[in-house]
N, C-alpha and C positions, 0 to 999 in steps of 0.2 A: 780089153780089160782095162783092170787098174789097179797099178803100182803105187805101194805105198811106203816111203822109205821108215823103218822102225827108231833109226839111230836117234834122231833129233827125240823121240819122246823118251824111248828107254835113257837117256842120258838127262831128261827132266826129271827120272824116275817114276816114268809110268808102269803100274802091273799090269796085270792080266786085266782086273778089274776098268781103268783107264782106257784100256784096247778094247776092251769090248760097248764102252762110252765113245770109244770114237767111233767105230762100226755100227756103234744105233744111230750116233750124228748124220752118218751117210749116207747111209738106209734110209733116214729120214727127209735130206735133201732130195736124195733120188725118186721116193715115192709119191713127192709133193712136184717134181717138175715132170713125172710120166702120167701125173697125173691133171695136167694143167694141159690147156687149150693153144697155146702156146708159146711153149716149152719154159716158162720161168714160175720160179713162187718167193715174190720178194717177202712176205711174211715168214713162210718159211726161212727163209736163210733167214731173213732179219735174227729171229729166233736163235735160230742155230751159233750161230754168231756171237750171240748174246752168252749161249752156254758155254762153247768152247772159251770165252777170255774166261769164263769163271770156275772151267777147269785147267786152266794153263796157271790161271793165276795161284793157283795148288800148288803148284810145281815151278815154282820159278826158275832161268835159268841159272843166272846166278843169286846166289843165297846174299845178305845183308851182313 
């Protein structure tokens, strides 16, 4: 199994919607890797990375 710590996300202000989005992003990567022949999915990983950056940009660790 995978254990994910949530304190870093709740500290940033993530709510239910954001945690659902995080779950969907994890599932997107895992599904792509499972379907690939060599166990990698660089295009999906790059796409998810951009989505993670967009999500975390909305919830900065330190406010200005």
